[in-house]
ChimeraX commands (.cxc) that place a marker at each C-alpha (Angstrom):
marker #1 position -47.15,44.19,41.64 radius 0.5
marker #1 position -49.35,41.12,41.64 radius 0.5
marker #1 position -51.00,40.34,44.98 radius 0.5
marker #1 position -52.44,36.86,44.84 radius 0.5
marker #1 position -52.00,33.25,45.71 radius 0.5
marker #1 position -50.34,30.62,43.52 radius 0.5
marker #1 position -51.50,30.23,39.94 radius 0.5
marker #1 position -53.82,27.26,39.86 radius 0.5
marker #1 position -54.45,26.56,36.18 radius 0.5
marker #1 position -53.85,27.58,32.57 radius 0.5
marker #1 position -56.75,30.07,32.47 radius 0.5
marker #1 position -55.12,31.98,35.32 radius 0.5
marker #1 position -51.91,32.19,33.34 radius 0.5
marker #1 position -53.95,33.62,30.49 radius 0.5
marker #1 position -55.58,36.32,32.64 radius 0.5
marker #1 position -52.18,37.24,34.13 radius 0.5
marker #1 position -50.84,37.79,30.60 radius 0.5
marker #1 position -53.94,39.73,29.57 radius 0.5
marker #1 position -53.72,42.03,32.58 radius 0.5
marker #1 position -49.96,42.56,32.17 radius 0.5
marker #1 position -50.47,43.41,28.49 radius 0.5
marker #1 position -53.44,45.65,29.32 radius 0.5
marker #1 position -51.35,47.66,31.79 radius 0.5
marker #1 position -48.63,48.11,29.18 radius 0.5
marker #1 position -51.10,49.05,26.42 radius 0.5
marker #1 position -52.99,51.44,28.71 radius 0.5
marker #1 position -49.83,53.41,29.47 radius 0.5
marker #1 position -49.07,53.65,25.75 radius 0.5
marker #1 position -52.60,54.87,25.03 radius 0.5
marker #1 position -52.44,57.35,27.91 radius 0.5
marker #1 position -49.12,58.85,26.77 radius 0.5
marker #1 position -50.36,58.99,23.15 radius 0.5
marker #1 position -53.45,60.89,24.31 radius 0.5
marker #1 position -51.19,63.32,26.16 radius 0.5
marker #1 position -48.96,63.83,23.14 radius 0.5
marker #1 position -51.89,64.57,20.80 radius 0.5
marker #1 position -53.50,66.75,23.50 radius 0.5
marker #1 position -56.73,64.80,23.82 radius 0.5
marker #1 position -55.86,64.67,27.55 radius 0.5
marker #1 position -54.17,67.36,29.60 radius 0.5
marker #1 position -51.51,66.83,32.20 radius 0.5
marker #1 position -53.27,67.58,35.46 radius 0.5
marker #1 position -52.95,66.45,39.03 radius 0.5
marker #1 position -52.02,62.93,40.10 radius 0.5
marker #1 position -55.69,62.09,40.74 radius 0.5
marker #1 position -56.53,62.91,37.11 radius 0.5
marker #1 position -53.63,60.72,35.95 radius 0.5
marker #1 position -54.90,57.82,38.06 radius 0.5
marker #1 position -58.49,58.30,36.92 radius 0.5
marker #1 position -57.69,58.57,33.20 radius 0.5
marker #1 position -55.37,55.56,33.29 radius 0.5
marker #1 position -57.98,53.61,35.29 radius 0.5
marker #1 position -60.69,54.34,32.72 radius 0.5
marker #1 position -58.45,53.12,29.90 radius 0.5
marker #1 position -57.56,49.98,31.90 radius 0.5
marker #1 position -61.23,49.24,32.62 radius 0.5
marker #1 position -62.27,49.72,28.98 radius 0.5
marker #1 position -59.58,47.39,27.64 radius 0.5
marker #1 position -60.19,44.76,30.32 radius 0.5
marker #1 position -63.93,44.77,29.60 radius 0.5
marker #1 position -63.19,44.17,25.91 radius 0.5
marker #1 position -61.08,41.15,26.86 radius 0.5
marker #1 position -63.69,39.41,29.00 radius 0.5
marker #1 position -64.33,35.88,27.76 radius 0.5
marker #1 position -66.71,34.38,30.32 radius 0.5
marker #1 position -70.04,35.52,31.68 radius 0.5
marker #1 position -68.96,34.90,35.29 radius 0.5
marker #1 position -65.81,37.02,35.03 radius 0.5
marker #1 position -65.87,40.26,37.01 radius 0.5
marker #1 position -63.29,43.01,36.66 radius 0.5
marker #1 position -63.09,46.04,38.93 radius 0.5
marker #1 position -60.66,48.93,38.74 radius 0.5
marker #1 position -60.43,50.45,42.21 radius 0.5
marker #1 position -58.67,53.65,43.27 radius 0.5
marker #1 position -56.73,54.48,46.45 radius 0.5
marker #1 position -57.45,51.18,48.17 radius 0.5
marker #1 position -56.38,50.74,51.76 radius 0.5
marker #1 position -54.13,47.68,51.60 radius 0.5
marker #1 position -51.22,47.62,54.04 radius 0.5
marker #1 position -48.12,46.63,52.10 radius 0.5
marker #1 position -44.70,46.35,53.71 radius 0.5
marker #1 position -42.20,47.70,51.19 radius 0.5
marker #1 position -39.19,47.19,53.43 radius 0.5
marker #1 position -38.45,47.16,57.16 radius 0.5
marker #1 position -39.02,50.91,57.56 radius 0.5
marker #1 position -41.62,51.80,54.95 radius 0.5
marker #1 position -45.23,50.71,54.71 radius 0.5
marker #1 position -47.74,51.87,52.15 radius 0.5
marker #1 position -51.36,51.80,53.24 radius 0.5
marker #1 position -52.93,53.05,50.02 radius 0.5
marker #1 position -52.43,51.57,46.58 radius 0.5
marker #1 position -53.16,53.93,43.67 radius 0.5
marker #1 position -54.98,51.42,41.43 radius 0.5
marker #1 position -56.08,47.87,42.19 radius 0.5
marker #1 position -57.36,45.67,39.38 radius 0.5
marker #1 position -59.58,43.03,40.94 radius 0.5
marker #1 position -60.37,40.04,38.77 radius 0.5
marker #1 position -62.78,37.35,39.93 radius 0.5
marker #1 position -64.05,34.16,38.37 radius 0.5
marker #1 position -65.43,31.02,40.01 radius 0.5
marker #1 position -65.11,32.58,43.48 radius 0.5
marker #1 position -61.36,33.09,42.99 radius 0.5
marker #1 position -60.17,36.68,43.33 radius 0.5
marker #1 position -56.87,37.94,41.94 radius 0.5
marker #1 position -55.63,41.43,42.68 radius 0.5
marker #1 position -53.08,43.39,40.67 radius 0.5
marker #1 position -51.61,46.42,42.40 radius 0.5
marker #1 position -50.37,49.53,40.61 radius 0.5
marker #1 position -48.48,52.18,42.49 radius 0.5
marker #1 position -48.00,55.14,40.17 radius 0.5
marker #1 position -45.36,57.85,40.25 radius 0.5
marker #1 position -46.53,61.16,38.87 radius 0.5
marker #1 position -44.23,63.81,37.45 radius 0.5
marker #1 position -46.07,66.92,36.33 radius 0.5
marker #1 position -43.16,68.39,34.40 radius 0.5
marker #1 position -43.27,65.98,31.52 radius 0.5
marker #1 position -41.47,66.45,28.24 radius 0.5
marker #1 position -43.08,64.59,25.39 radius 0.5
marker #1 position -41.31,64.00,22.09 radius 0.5
marker #1 position -42.67,65.78,19.05 radius 0.5
marker #1 position -44.12,63.37,16.56 radius 0.5
marker link #1:1,2 radius 0.2
marker link #1:2,3 radius 0.2
marker link #1:3,4 radius 0.2
marker link #1:4,5 radius 0.2
marker link #1:5,6 radius 0.2
marker link #1:6,7 radius 0.2
marker link #1:7,8 radius 0.2
marker link #1:8,9 radius 0.2
marker link #1:9,10 radius 0.2
marker link #1:10,11 radius 0.2
marker link #1:11,12 radius 0.2
marker link #1:12,13 radius 0.2
marker link #1:13,14 radius 0.2
marker link #1:14,15 radius 0.2
marker link #1:15,16 radius 0.2
marker link #1:16,17 radius 0.2
marker link #1:17,18 radius 0.2
marker link #1:18,19 radius 0.2
marker link #1:19,20 radius 0.2
marker link #1:20,21 radius 0.2
marker link #1:21,22 radius 0.2
marker link #1:22,23 radius 0.2
marker link #1:23,24 radius 0.2
marker link #1:24,25 radius 0.2
marker link #1:25,26 radius 0.2
marker link #1:26,27 radius 0.2
marker link #1:27,28 radius 0.2
marker link #1:28,29 radius 0.2
marker link #1:29,30 radius 0.2
marker link #1:30,31 radius 0.2
marker link #1:31,32 radius 0.2
marker link #1:32,33 radius 0.2
marker link #1:33,34 radius 0.2
marker link #1:34,35 radius 0.2
marker link #1:35,36 radius 0.2
marker link #1:36,37 radius 0.2
marker link #1:37,38 radius 0.2
marker link #1:38,39 radius 0.2
marker link #1:39,40 radius 0.2
marker link #1:40,41 radius 0.2
marker link #1:41,42 radius 0.2
marker link #1:42,43 radius 0.2
marker link #1:43,44 radius 0.2
marker link #1:44,45 radius 0.2
marker link #1:45,46 radius 0.2
marker link #1:46,47 radius 0.2
marker link #1:47,48 radius 0.2
marker link #1:48,49 radius 0.2
marker link #1:49,50 radius 0.2
marker link #1:50,51 radius 0.2
marker link #1:51,52 radius 0.2
marker link #1:52,53 radius 0.2
marker link #1:53,54 radius 0.2
marker link #1:54,55 radius 0.2
marker link #1:55,56 radius 0.2
marker link #1:56,57 radius 0.2
marker link #1:57,58 radius 0.2
marker link #1:58,59 radius 0.2
marker link #1:59,60 radius 0.2
marker link #1:60,61 radius 0.2
marker link #1:61,62 radius 0.2
marker link #1:62,63 radius 0.2
marker link #1:63,64 radius 0.2
marker link #1:64,65 radius 0.2
marker link #1:65,66 radius 0.2
marker link #1:66,67 radius 0.2
marker link #1:67,68 radius 0.2
marker link #1:68,69 radius 0.2
marker link #1:69,70 radius 0.2
marker link #1:70,71 radius 0.2
marker link #1:71,72 radius 0.2
marker link #1:72,73 radius 0.2
marker link #1:73,74 radius 0.2
marker link #1:74,75 radius 0.2
marker link #1:75,76 radius 0.2
marker link #1:76,77 radius 0.2
marker link #1:77,78 radius 0.2
marker link #1:78,79 radius 0.2
marker link #1:79,80 radius 0.2
marker link #1:80,81 radius 0.2
marker link #1:81,82 radius 0.2
marker link #1:82,83 radius 0.2
marker link #1:83,84 radius 0.2
marker link #1:84,85 radius 0.2
marker link #1:85,86 radius 0.2
marker link #1:86,87 radius 0.2
marker link #1:87,88 radius 0.2
marker link #1:88,89 radius 0.2
marker link #1:89,90 radius 0.2
marker link #1:90,91 radius 0.2
marker link #1:91,92 radius 0.2
marker link #1:92,93 radius 0.2
marker link #1:93,94 radius 0.2
marker link #1:94,95 radius 0.2
marker link #1:95,96 radius 0.2
marker link #1:96,97 radius 0.2
marker link #1:97,98 radius 0.2
marker link #1:98,99 radius 0.2
marker link #1:99,100 radius 0.2
marker link #1:100,101 radius 0.2
marker link #1:101,102 radius 0.2
marker link #1:102,103 radius 0.2
marker link #1:103,104 radius 0.2
marker link #1:104,105 radius 0.2
marker link #1:105,106 radius 0.2
marker link #1:106,107 radius 0.2
marker link #1:107,108 radius 0.2
marker link #1:108,109 radius 0.2
marker link #1:109,110 radius 0.2
marker link #1:110,111 radius 0.2
marker link #1:111,112 radius 0.2
marker link #1:112,113 radius 0.2
marker link #1:113,114 radius 0.2
marker link #1:114,115 radius 0.2
marker link #1:115,116 radius 0.2
marker link #1:116,117 radius 0.2
marker link #1:117,118 radius 0.2
marker link #1:118,119 radius 0.2
marker link #1:119,120 radius 0.2
marker link #1:120,121 radius 0.2
view
């Protein structure tokens, strides 16, 4: 879920695409690491941490400008109204991107299922 104001220019479109692609690629890398047993299925906090590290590493590799700042934050208190009856006060992972005093936030709420069946490769 993207939590930001209107897109203001072409470079913001580029960062939105980069972050969307990074999230997708990070999940693929994470599941590949699970399937080859370089990571173990643990608790939800371990899932969030491992995915966050992968996200941060890929995003750092995709930095183009010296004044870009990228933070990967965990369990951020950000009241979000999901519907009339449900609010969520903590977001699992927040990617915070800033450049030229403009801050964009990308919110990831993860669902963790410990009993995971991975295909044999």
